[in-house]
C-alpha positions in Angstrom: 4.2 -4.1 28.2 3.8 -4.3 24.3 6.9 -3.6 22.2 7.5 -0.1 20.8 6.2 0.1 17.2 8.6 0.3 14.5 9.2 3.7 13.0 10.4 4.8 9.5 13.6 5.6 11.0 14.1 2.2 12.4 13.3 0.7 9.1 15.9 2.7 7.4 18.6 1.9 10.0 17.8 -1.9 9.7 18.2 -1.8 5.9 21.5 0.3 6.2 22.8 -2.2 8.6 21.7 -5.1 6.3 23.3 -3.6 3.3 26.5 -2.9 5.2 27.0 -6.6 5.6 25.4 -8.3 2.7 27.0 -7.4 -0.6 24.4 -7.6 -3.6 26.7 -9.6 -6.0 25.1 -12.8 -5.2 21.4 -12.0 -6.2 19.7 -15.1 -4.9 21.8 -15.2 -1.7 20.9 -11.4 -1.1 17.5 -12.2 -1.5 17.4 -14.9 0.8 19.2 -13.1 3.5 16.7 -10.1 3.1 13.9 -12.5 3.8 15.7 -14.1 6.8 16.2 -10.6 8.2 12.6 -10.0 8.0 13.0 -7.1 5.5 11.0 -9.0 2.8 7.3 -8.0 3.7 7.6 -6.1 7.1 4.1 -6.9 8.1 4.5 -10.7 8.1 5.5 -12.5 11.3 9.1 -12.9 12.4 10.6 -15.9 10.7 8.3 -15.7 7.6 10.1 -12.8 6.0 8.8 -10.1 8.3 9.1 -8.4 11.6 5.4 -8.0 12.6 5.5 -4.3 11.9 2.9 -2.1 10.2 2.2 -2.6 6.5 2.4 1.2 6.0 6.2 0.8 6.4 6.8 -1.5 3.5 7.3 1.5 1.2 10.0 2.9 3.4 11.9 -0.5 3.2 11.4 -0.7 -0.6 12.8 2.8 -1.1 15.7 2.0 1.1 16.5 -1.1 -1.0 16.2 0.8 -4.2 19.0 -0.3 -6.6 19.7 -3.5 -5.1 18.6 -6.9 -6.5 14.8 -7.3 -6.6 12.6 -10.4 -6.9 11.3 -9.5 -10.3 7.9 -8.6 -8.8 6.0 -8.6 -12.2 7.2 -12.3 -13.0 5.9 -13.5 -9.6 3.0 -11.2 -8.9 0.6 -14.4 -8.6 2.8 -15.5 -5.8 3.3 -12.3 -4.0 -0.2 -10.9 -4.4 -2.4 -14.1 -4.0 -0.4 -17.2 -3.0 1.5 -15.7 -0.2 -1.3 -14.1 1.8 -3.6 -17.2 1.3 -0.7 -19.3 2.6 -0.1 -16.9 5.5 -3.8 -17.1 6.7 -4.7 -20.7 5.9 -1.5 -22.7 5.6 0.0 -25.0 8.3 3.2 -23.9 10.0 5.0 -26.5 7.6 3.5 -25.1 4.5 4.3 -21.5 5.4 8.0 -22.4 6.2 8.2 -24.5 3.0 6.7 -22.1 0.5 7.0 -18.5 1.5 10.8 -18.1 1.2 11.3 -19.2 -2.3 8.0 -17.5 -3.4 9.4 -14.3 -2.3 12.9 -14.5 -3.7 11.4 -15.7 -7.0 13.1 -19.0 -6.9 9.6 -20.7 -7.4 7.0 -19.2 -9.5 3.2 -19.6 -8.8 0.2 -19.6 -10.9 -3.5 -19.5 -10.3 -5.7 -22.5 -11.4 -9.2 -21.0 -10.7 -11.2 -20.2 -14.0 -12.6 -22.9 -16.3 -14.1 -22.8 -19.7 -17.6 -23.2 -17.9 -16.8 -21.3 -14.7 -15.4 -17.9 -15.0 -17.5 -15.1 -13.6 -19.4 -18.0 -11.8 -16.2 -19.5 -10.2 -18.2 -21.6 -7.6 -19.7 -23.6 -10.5 -16.4 -25.0 -11.4 -16.3 -28.8 -12.5 -12.6 -29.7 -12.0 -12.8 -32.7 -9.7 -10.7 -34.1 -6.8 -11.3 -37.4 -5.4 -9.6 -39.0 -2.4 -7.6 -42.1 -3.1 -6.1 -43.5 0.2 -3.6 -40.7 1.3 -3.6 -38.8 -2.1 -6.0 -36.7 -4.1 -6.5 -37.4 -7.8 -7.4 -34.1 -9.8 -9.0 -34.2 -13.2 -10.3 -31.3 -15.1 -9.4 -28.2 -17.2 -8.4 -24.5 -16.2 -7.9 -21.5 -18.4 -6.5 -18.1 -18.4 -3.7 -19.2 -16.3 -0.9 -16.6 -16.3 2.6 -17.7 -16.1 1.6 -21.5 -15.9 4.2 -22.2 -18.4 7.0 -21.5 -16.1 5.3 -22.0 -12.6 6.6 -24.4 -10.0 3.4 -24.3 -8.0 -0.3 -23.5 -8.5 -3.1 -22.6 -6.2 -5.9 -24.9 -7.2 -9.7 -24.9 -6.5 -11.3 -28.2 -7.2 -14.6 -29.9 -6.4 -14.5 -32.5 -3.7 -18.2 -33.1 -3.2 -20.8 -32.6 -6.1 -23.8 -33.5 -3.9 -23.8 -30.3 -1.9 -24.5 -26.7 -3.0 -21.7 -25.4 -5.2 -19.9 -23.1 -2.7 -19.8 -26.0 0.0 -18.2 -28.7 -2.2 -14.9 -27.1 -2.9 -11.4 -27.7 -1.5 -8.2 -25.7 -2.0 -4.9 -27.3 -3.1 -1.4 -26.5 -3.9 -0.8 -28.2 -7.3 2.7 -29.5 -8.3 2.8 -28.1 -11.9 5.6 -30.8 -12.6 3.4 -33.6 -11.7 2.6 -36.3 -14.2 -0.7 -35.4 -15.9 -0.3 -31.6 -16.0 -0.3 -30.3 -19.4 0.2 -26.5 -20.2 -0.8 -24.9 -23.5 -0.5 -21.2 -24.4 -3.2 -19.1 -25.4 -2.4 -16.3 -28.0 -4.0 -13.0 -27.0 -4.7 -9.9 -29.0 -1.3 -8.5 -28.7 0.3 -11.6 -30.1 1.8 -12.7 -26.8 1.0 -15.8 -25.0 0.9 -14.5 -21.5 -2.1 -16.7 -20.4 -2.6 -20.6 -20.8 -5.0 -23.4 -20.8 -4.0 -26.1 -18.2 -5.2 -29.8 -18.4 -5.2 -32.0 -15.3 -5.5 -35.7 -16.1 -5.4 -37.8 -13.0 -2.9 -35.6 -11.3 -2.0 -37.0 -7.9 -1.4 -34.6 -5.1 -0.5 -35.5 -1.6 -2.9 -34.5 1.2 -0.2 -32.4 2.6 -0.7 -30.0 -0.6 -4.2 -29.4 0.8 -4.7 -26.0 2.0 -7.5 -25.5 4.7 -10.0 -28.1 5.5 -12.0 -30.4 3.1 -15.1 -28.7 1.9 -13.8 -25.0 2.8 -12.1 -24.2 -0.3 -14.5 -21.3 -1.1 -13.6 -19.5 2.2 -9.9 -19.9 1.3 -10.4 -18.9 -2.4 -12.1 -15.6 -1.1 -8.8 -14.8 0.7 -7.2 -15.2 -2.6 -9.7 -13.2 -4.7 -9.7 -10.4 -2.3 -6.0 -10.0 -2.3 -6.0 -10.5 -6.0 -8.2 -7.4 -6.5 -6.1 -5.4 -4.2 -3.0 -6.5 -6.0 -4.3 -5.4 -9.4 -6.0 -2.1 -8.3 -3.9 -1.2 -5.2 -1.0 -0.3 -7.1 -3.0 1.9 -9.1 -1.2 4.6 -10.9 1.7 6.5 -9.1 2.4 10.0 -10.0 5.0 9.5 -12.6 4.6 5.7 -13.2 2.3 3.4 -15.1 0.0 4.5 -17.7 -0.6 7.9 -16.6 3.1 8.6 -16.3 3.5 7.6 -20.0 0.7 9.8 -21.1 2.0 12.6 -19.2 5.5 12.1 -20.6 4.0 12.1 -24.1 2.0 15.3 -23.5 5.1 17.2 -22.1 7.7 15.8 -24.5 5.9 15.8 -27.8 3.9 19.1 -27.9 3.4 18.7 -31.6 0.9 16.0 -30.7 -1.4 18.3 -28.5 -4.8 19.2 -29.6 -6.9 21.6 -27.6 -9.9 19.3 -27.5 -7.6 16.8 -25.7 -6.5 19.1 -23.0 -9.3 18.6 -20.7 -9.4 14.8 -21.2 -5.7 14.5 -20.2 -6.2 16.5 -17.1 -9.4 14.8 -16.2 -7.3 11.4 -16.6 -4.8 12.7 -14.4 -7.2 13.8 -11.6 -8.8 10.3 -11.8 -5.5 8.6 -11.7 -4.6 10.5 -8.5 -8.0 9.7 -7.0 -7.5 6.0 -7.6 -3.8 6.2 -6.2 -5.0 7.8 -2.9 -7.9 5.4 -2.8 -5.4 2.4 -3.2 -3.1 4.1 -0.5 -6.0 4.4 1.9 -7.0 0.7 1.4 -3.4 -0.3 2.2 -3.6 1.6 5.5 -6.8 -0.1 6.4 -5.1 -3.4 5.6 -2.9 -2.8 8.5 -5.8 -3.6 10.6 -6.9 -6.8 8.9 -7.3 -8.6 5.6 -8.6 -7.2 2.3 -12.5 -6.7 2.3 -14.9 -6.2 -0.6 -13.6 -2.6 -0.9 -10.7 -3.8 -2.9 -13.1 -4.6 -5.6 -13.8 -0.9 -6.0 -10.1 0.0 -6.4 -9.7 -2.7 -9.0 -12.9 -1.7 -10.9 -11.8 2.0 -11.0 -8.3 1.0 -12.1 -9.6 -1.2 -15.1 -11.7 1.8 -16.4 -9.1 4.1 -15.9 -6.3 2.1 -17.6 -8.4 1.8 -20.7 -9.3 5.5 -20.7 -5.6 6.5 -20.5 -4.4 4.2 -23.2 -7.1 5.3 -25.5 -5.9 9.0 -25.0 -2.3 7.9 -25.8 -3.7 6.7 -29.3 -5.6 10.0 -29.7 -2.5 11.9 -29.3 -1.1 10.8 -32.5 -0.5 6.9 -32.5 -1.9 4.6 -35.1 -2.8 1.0 -35.1 0.0 -0.7 -37.0 0.7 -4.4 -37.3 4.5 -4.0 -36.9 4.0 -1.6 -34.1 2.5 -3.9 -31.7 2.4 -7.6 -32.6 5.1 -9.8 -31.2 5.6 -13.4 -31.4 7.8 -14.5 -28.3 6.3 -18.0 -27.9 5.1 -18.8 -24.4 7.2 -16.1 -22.7 5.5 -12.7 -22.4 7.2 -9.4 -22.8 5.7 -7.7 -19.6 6.9 -4.1 -20.5 4.4 -2.5 -22.8 6.6 -1.0 -25.5 4.3 1.2 -27.4 1.0 3.1 -27.0 -0.8 0.7 -29.3 0.6 -2.3 -27.3 -0.7 -0.9 -24.0 -3.9 0.1 -25.6 -4.6 -3.5 -26.7 -3.3 -5.1 -23.5 -5.6 -2.9 -21.4 -8.8 -4.3 -22.9 -8.4 -7.3 -20.8 -8.0 -5.2 -17.5 -11.9 -5.3 -17.1 -11.9 -9.1 -17.2 -8.9 -10.4 -15.2 -9.1 -10.4 -11.5 -13.1 -10.4 -11.6 -14.9 -9.0 -14.5 -16.4 -5.4 -14.0 -19.9 -6.6 -13.9 -19.2 -9.1 -11.1 -17.3 -6.5 -9.1 -20.2 -4.0 -9.4 -22.4 -6.7 -7.8 -20.1 -7.2 -5.0 -19.8 -3.5 -4.4 -23.4 -3.0 -4.3 -24.3 -6.0 -2.1 -21.3 -6.2 0.2 -20.1 -2.5 0.3 -23.3 -0.5 -0.3 -25.5 -3.0 1.5 -28.1 -3.1 -1.5 -30.5 -6.0 -1.7 -29.0 -9.0 -3.3 -29.9 -10.3 -6.7 -32.4 -13.4 -6.6 -30.5 -16.6 -6.8 -32.1 -20.0 -7.3 -28.8 -22.0 -7.4 -27.6 -21.5 -3.9 -29.5 -24.3 -2.1 -29.2 -26.8 -5.0 -26.7 -29.6 -5.1 -24.0 -28.9 -7.7 -24.7 -32.1 -9.6 -28.4 -31.0 -10.3 -27.4 -27.5 -11.7 -27.8 -27.2 -15.5 -24.4 -26.7 -17.1 
């Protein structure tokens, strides 16, 4: 007989029992114990931070843990949303045991080493090279738009191991030691004045073969797991009723009636309805995830989220804010200030939402071909060795 599925009441009981025996004064110890108890991400296997329960029960656990130490989910978003599900599906037992616990507790921050100056939207065209040297791999190349690389301990890295086969076939996926000799991280100043992103230079960086994730030459398959989860991570959290950008806009509308103008009333209501539609779509997608890994449908949620965020932050400015240099520009070195402090800052930061996690143009192509089943665009580069492609 299969075990009886866990219920929300079971989750609340488990959390209450945990809290009764684990005082939260020691933040790190508390988070480690929560992971070991299987109350980190409930749908993960037993022994890896979960109980093998339904993914739909995670919000119940998170609500029950409200007010206790958290793992700074904004700071470790790359690890939680991209590295962890990739490790779970493609990692060895040893890799999962080594990396998942400190990833979830926030003791080890992860970054994503995918995009390059010549391979952004066309990620499979990347040039970062990995060559085998006895039992190690030697990595040489450049990555760009790497969030949190300036304090990351590990990076998920896609590199080319065979330039003589078509571009999707010659890639291999690695875990990059960001403290290894030859790794150089330089901040990239963005429109808000922050340096949330970085460019990373890899100069003869040596990685042991134990840091390879998946088989040699199957990196694109591993990377697709990462990319699908990235889009769900960005768009799936959409905009809760009183949170995110729509919550800020709604509070401004309610609390500052002097800013209201009749012509904006319909626009604010339409944005609220769209936000609710995106939220419910993200909720439905999460329910579908209980039956398997993310599919191309996550691209639709991320696409809708990007346009909605830009619309909402534009409405905030129309409600009375003005673009002032001292209102938004900050200079905090390489450490980004994640909370968007002002409407102007939120407006400027939202410009990047249609680029990060896959450009809106690429996502529309994915939706058309893989969700709607439309004919694929003609491609002449899929059967040609990467080395022979114009770059």
